[in-house]
FILO-604965 format. One record per atom (N, C-alpha, C): y, z, x. Coordinates in steps of 0.1 Angstrom, whole numbers, plus 5000, padded with zeros to 4 digits. Example, Ala and Ser with C-alpha at 12.3 -4.5 7.8 and 13.67 -1.06 7.14 Angstrom:
<recs>
494350785132;495550785123;496750785132;497850715128;498950715137;500050795129;
</recs>
This chain:
<recs>
900969061137;899569071132;898768951135;897668971139;896768851143;895468861136;894768751136;893468731130;892268731141;891268801138;890068801147;888868771139;887768741145;886568721138;885368791146;884368831140;883268891147;882068851139;880868851147;879568821140;878468911146;877468921139;876268991144;875068921138;873868921146;872768851141;872068921129;871468851120;870668901109;869268851111;868468881100;866968851102;866768701104;865868671114;865668521115;864668471106;864768341103;863968281093;862568261100;861568241091;860168231097;859668091100;860467981098;860067851102;860267831117;859767711122;859767691136;861167661141;862067621133;863467591137;864267721141;863667841138;864367961141;865767971135;865967921123;867167931116;867568071115;868868101117;869368241116;870568241106;870968361102;872168381095;872968481101;874268471100;875168571107;876068641096;876668751101;877668811093;879068771097;879868721089;881268681094;882268771086;883268801094;884268891088;885668861094;886668871086;888068851090;888568991094;889568981103;890169111108;891669091108;892469191104;893869191105;894269311114;895169291123;895569391132;897069421131;897469541131;898769581131;899069701140;900369711144;900769811154;901969881148;901970011148;902970091142;903470201151;904770211154;905270311162;905970421153;905370541154;905870651145;907170721151;908270701145;909470771149;909970851138;909870801126;910270881113;909070871103;909170961093;908070951083;908070821076;906970771072;906970641066;905570571066;905270481059;904070411059;904270271064;903070201067;903170071073;901970001067;902069871067;901069781060;900269701070;898869711070;898069621077;896969571068;896669451068;895669391060;895869411045;897069421040;897269441026;897169581021;896969671031;896669821027;897869901034;898270001027;899370081031;898670211039;899170221051;898770331060;899870431064;899470541068;900470641073;899870731083;900670781092;900270871103;900671011099;899671091098;899771241095;900071311109;901071381109;901571451122;901571611119;900871681127;900771831126;901271891139;902571931140;903171981153;902572111157;901972181148;901372311152;899772311151;899272181151;897872171151;897272161136;896172111135;895572081122;894872211117;894372301125;893772421121;893872521132;893272641130;893472741140;892972711154;891872631154;891272591167;892272501175;893272431169;894172341175;895572391174;895872521173;897172571170;898172551181;897672531194;898472511205;898672361208;898172281200;898172131202;898872061191;899271941194;899771851183;898571771178;898371761165;897371691159;897871561153;897171451154;897571321148;896471261141;896671211129;895671151121;896171021114;895270931112;895570811104;895070821090;895770791080;895370811066;895570671059;894770641050;894970531041;895770581028;896970541028;897870591017;897670521004;897470391005;897270310992;896470190995;895170190991;894370070994;894869950985;894369830990;894669710982;894069710968;894569630960;894069640946;892669620943;892069540952;890569510951;889669610958;890269690966;889469780975;889769930972;888770010972;888970150971;888570220984;887970140994;887670191007;887870071017;888270101028;888570001039;887870031051;887269921057;886669931071;887669891081;887869981092;888869951101;888570011114;889169961125;889170021138;890670071140;890670171149;892070231151;892170281165;893470291170;893770351182;895070421181;895170541186;896470621186;896870661200;898070621204;898470651218;899870711218;900070811227;901370861231;902070751239;903370721235;904070621242;905170681252;905370611264;906470651272;907770601268;908870621276;910070591271;910270441271;909470361277;909470221277;908570161266;908070251258;907170201247;905770161251;905370201263;903970171267;903070291265;901770261262;900870371260;900670451273;900570581272;900370671283;898870681285;898370641297;896970631299;896270761297;896770871302;896171001300;896071051286;896871001277;896871041263;896470931254;895670831258;895070741249;893570721251;892970791261;891670771265;890770821253;891070931246;890270981235;890270871224;891370821221;891470731209;890770591213;890770561226;890070441230;888570461227;888070571230;886670601228;886370611213;887370631205;887170651190;887370521182;887570411190;887670281183;886370241177;885870301167;884570271161;884870221146;883870141141;884070101128;883970211118;884970241110;884970351101;885270301087;884870381078;885270361064;886270461059;887470421056;888570501052;888670511037;888470631032;888670661018;890070701016;890570711003;891970741001;892270881005;891270971006;891571111010;891071151023;890571051031;889971081043;891071061054;890971151065;891771151077;890871111089;891371031097;890671001110;891671011122;891371091131;892271111142;891771221152;892771291157;892471391168;893171521166;892371631166;892871761166;893771791178;893171761190;893771791203;894371661209;895371611202;895971491207;896771511221;897571611220;898371651232;898771791231;898671871242;899172011242;900672021242;901072091232;902572101230;903372161241;902872281245;903572361255;902972321269;903772301279;903372271293;902972131295;902772051285;902471911288;903571821281;903671831268;904671741261;906071781263;906271911261;907671961262;908371961275;907471951286;908071941300;907771811305;907371711297;907071581303;908271481302;908171361308;909171261307;909071181295;908171211285;907971131274;908971171262;909571281264;910571331254;911871271257;912571221247;913871161248;914671211237;915771281240;916571341228;915671431220;914771511226;913971591218;912971521208;912771401211;911771331203;910871241211;909771201205;908771121212;908171021202;907470921208;906870811200;905370811201;904770781190;903270761189;903070621184;902170551191;901770411186;900470421180;900270351168;898970341162;898570191159;897470151165;897070021163;895770021153;895969941142;894869941132;894369801130;893069781130;892469651128;891569671115;891969601104;891169601092;890269491091;888869531089;887869431087;887669401072;887769271068;887769231055;886969101054;886769071042;886168931039;884768921044;883869021044;882569021049;881768931041;881068841046;880168751039;879068691048;877968651042;876868581050;877168441051;877068391064;877268251066;876068191073;875468081068;874368021074;874667961088;873867991097;874167941111;873367811113;873767731123;873067611126;871767651133;870767561132;869567581140;869767591154;869167691160;869267711174;868067661182;868167561190;867067511197;867067551212;868267591216;868367631231;868967781231;868367861239;868867991241;869568001255;870868031256;871568041269;871468181273;870868201285;870768341290;872168391295;872268521296;873568581301;873768541316;874968541321;875168511334;874568611344;873968561355;873368651364;874168631378;875368591377;876168561390;876268681398;876368801392;876568921400;875168951408;874068921401;872768941408;872668841420;873068721418;872968621429;873968661440;875068711437;876068741448;875568861455;874868951448;874269071454;873169031465;872368931461;871368881471;872068821482;873168741480;873868681491;874468781501;874968891495;875469001504;874369061512;873269091506;872169161512;871369081523;871268951519;870568861529;871468811539;872768801536;873768761547;873768611550;873068531542;873068391544;874468331544;874868261555;876168191555;877268291558;876968411561;877968511565;878768461577;880068481577;880868441588;881868541594;881568671591;882468771596;881568901596;881668981606;880969101608;881969221609;881669331602;882469451603;881669561609;882169641618;881569751625;882269871620;881469961614;881870091608;880970201614;881570281623;880970401630;879570341636;879570231642;878470171649;877470101640;877670101627;876870021618;877469891615;876669781615;877369651613;876969591599;878069521593;877869461579;878369321580;877469231575;877869091575;878369061561;879468971561;880068931548;880668791549;881268741538;881768611537;883268621535;883968561544;885468561544;886068521531;885568411526;886168361514;886068451502;884868511501;884668601489;885568731491;885668781503;886568901506;887968861503;888368751507;889768711506;890168681491;889168641483;889468611469;889568741461;888968851466;888968971459;890069071464;890469051476;891369151482;892569081490;893769111486;894969051494;894969101508;894469231511;894469281524;893469201533;892269181527;891269111535;891768961537;892468911527;893068771529;893968771541;894868871542;895768871553;895068891566;894068981566;893369011578;892468881584;891868811574;890868711578;891468571578;892568541571;893068411571;894568411575;895268521575;896668521578;897068541593;898268581596;898668601610;897768691618;897068791611;896268891618;894868831621;894568701618;893268651619;892768641634;893668601643;893368601657;892968741663;893568841658;893268981663;891969031658;891569001646;890269041641;889068981647;889068851649;887868791656;886768781647;885568771653;884368751646;883868891642;884169001648;883769131645;884969221643;885069271631;886269361627;885869511628;886669581635;886369731636;887169791624;886369881617;886869951606;886870101609;887970171609;888070311612;888370391600;888170531601;888470611591;887770591578;886470551579;885670521567;884170541571;883370601562;881970611564;881270491561;880170461568;879370341565;878970331550;878470441544;878070431530;879170391520;880370441524;881570411515;881870261516;881870211529;882170061531;881069981525;879770021525;878669951519;878969941504;879270061498;879570061483;880669971479;881769971488;882969891485;882569741486;881769701496;881369561497;880569521484;879669611480;878869581468;879769561456;880769631455;881669621443;882469491444;882869461457;883569331459;882669211454;881369211457;880569101454;880069101440;879869221434;879169231421;879969301410;881169351414;881969431404;881169551398;880269601406;879569721401;879369811413;878969941410;878770041421;877270061422;876870111434;875470141436;875070261427;873770281425;873370401418;873570521426;874070631419;874470751426;873970871419;873470971426;873071091420;874271171414;874071261404;875171331399;875971411409;875271461419;875871551429;876771481439;876671341440;877471271449;878471181443;878471171430;879471081423;880971121426;881271251425;882671281427;883171261441;882371291451;882671271465;882871121468;881871041463;881970901466;883070831459;883370881446;884570831439;885870861447;885970971453;887171001460;887370911472;886270901480;886370811491;886570671488;885970621478;886170481473;887570461468;888070561462;889470541457;890370521468;890170601479;891070581491;890870441498;889570391497;889270261503;889870151495;889770171481;890270071471;891770061474;892470171475;893970171477;894270101491;893470131500;893670071514;893569921514;892569871506;892269721506;892769651493;893569721485;894169661473;893169611463;892169691461;891169651451;891469731438;892269671430;892869741419;891869791409;890969711405;889869751395;889069861400;888669851413;887869961419;888670091419;889870081422;890670201422;890770271408;890870191397;890970241384;889570291379;888470231383;887170281381;886970411387;887470431399;887170561406;888170671399;889370621396;890270721390;889770771377;889170681369;888570721356;887370811358;886570791368;885370881371;885971021375;886971021383;887471161388;888171231376;888771161367;889271231354;888271311347;887071271348;885871341341;885271451350;885871481362;885271581371;886471681375;887471691367;888571791370;888071931364;888072031373;887772161369;888472261378;888172391377;888972491384;888872471399;887672431404;887472411418;888172281424;888172181416;888672051421;890072011417;890672081408;891972041402;893072021413;893172121422;894272101432;893971981441;892771971446;892471851455;892671721447;892271711435;892471591427;893871561426;894771661423;896171641421;896771581434;896471641445;896971581458;896571451460;895271411458;894671281459;895471181451;895671221437;896371131428;897771101433;898471201438;899871181442;899871101455;898971111464;899071031476;898870891474;897970861464;897570721462;898070661449;899070721443;899770661431;898870651419;898070741417;897070741405;897770821393;898570751386;899270831376;898470881364;897470811360;896570861350;895870991355;895270991367;894671111372;895571231374;896771201378;897871301379;898071371366;898271281356;898571341343;897371421338;896171381340;894971451336;894971591343;895371591356;895371721363;896371821357;897571761354;898671841348;898171901335;897471811327;896971861313;895971971315;895071961325;894172061327;894872191332;895872181341;896472301346;897572351336;897672301325;898572361315;898072491308;896772511311;896172641307;896372751316;896672871311;896972991320;895673021328;894573021321;893273051328;892972951339;893172821337;892872721346;893772741359;895072761357;896072781367;895672901376;895373011370;894973131378;893773111386;892773041380;891573021388;891772921399;892672821396;892872711407;893672781418;894572871416;895372941427;894473011436;893273051432;892373121442;891573031451;891772901451;891072801459;891872771471;891172731482;891872681494;892572551492;892072471484;892772341481;894172371475;894272481467;895572511461;896572551473;896072631482;896872671493;897372551501;896472451502;896872321509;897872251501;897772251488;898772191480;900072251481;900172381481;901472451482;902172431495;901272441506;901872431520;902172291524;901372201520;901572061526;902171961516;902272001504;902971901493;903971981485;905072031491;905972111484;906572041472;906871911473;907471841462;906571821450;905371801453;904271801443;904071931437;904172041445;904072171440;905172211430;906372171434;907472191425;907272121412;906871991413;906571921400;905571991392;904572041398;903472121390;904172241383;904872311391;905672431385;906472391373;907272281375;908172241364;907372201351;906172161353;905372111341;904772231334;904772351339;904072471333;904972531322;904372571312;905072641301;905472781306;906572831301;906972971305;905973081303;904973061294;904073171291;902773151299;902773071308;901473051316;900973171323;901873261327;901573391333;902073491324;901173581319;901573691311;902473791318;903573821312;904473921317;905373871329;905173751333;905873701345;906773581341;907873571345;908873461343;908673361354;908373231350;908273131360;909573101368;909473101381;910573061389;910272921395;911272831394;910972701400;911172701415;910372761422;910472771436;909072781442;908872761455;907572761461;906972911461;907773011458;907173141459;906773191445;906773101435;906573141421;905073191419;904173141427;902773191425;902373291435;903273341443;902973441454;902673571447;
</recs>
């Protein structure tokens, strides 16, 4: 359990010294792994996890629902302000990325009353996802719940503020450096288009660029480096991310295609954060047209979160049948037989009405 503090500005005073006051609060954080029924204590309050294996209501009957409840508030409080996160854990006790994204979004300041539940109706689909996943061990699984209790809220007078420090604009300055090319010492040629860059910045951000520009490969690269199998606009976007940690503005229609190309580029140049950014973007674009292609992409480039998201989407009978009608699915079945077998193994027996799933390449024929 750890202590944290947070503050937020209040109304400024009217004198010339611009005196301000802030809100100060103490926080207590606790982590509980649900294996058996029981409560746990965080911030002096008793909490419990409510588990509904058949869903919380009719709308969630095919899902497992998980909620956090305040079992017994502290003697001085009848309501508690808290942040919380609920995650499915793998066999090593680590949160599963594909099944904690909802709870990460729900980490908002909430007031828990003694009869109030806060959690998720659609935590994980029971058939086709959980029961055929690697997260089950001896027919059991673990759920982790992190709770941060906010307490001791009080007004604290702040010191007079005579100097205002602006936020960092380093990314803007590096963007200008990239665009103007001042001091650039290496040039890349991509399909006839040339890009100037700075070796030190590239090497600091990418182990692959470091090896190419400063390692044994340096003599072969020379002053102009040829880049194949990549479009100029993708290389330009990748360079911008290397310098500024942000992507260029994109229209809604091009986001998915650019994210796919950038994910491949990020994997090629060992840009871990860019790869995760693209993987997260693609998780939000999985549908009946794209699911098969996304699954192949995730498998080829080791994107475990995207792969789990595809499996979760394809656990639906309707989604699988619609995906089977696409050319990308035919490519998946013919070119990636092991991945296809893994997909079949993840499906629930009732995915196809009246048909018994066979774990072979011909099961969807």
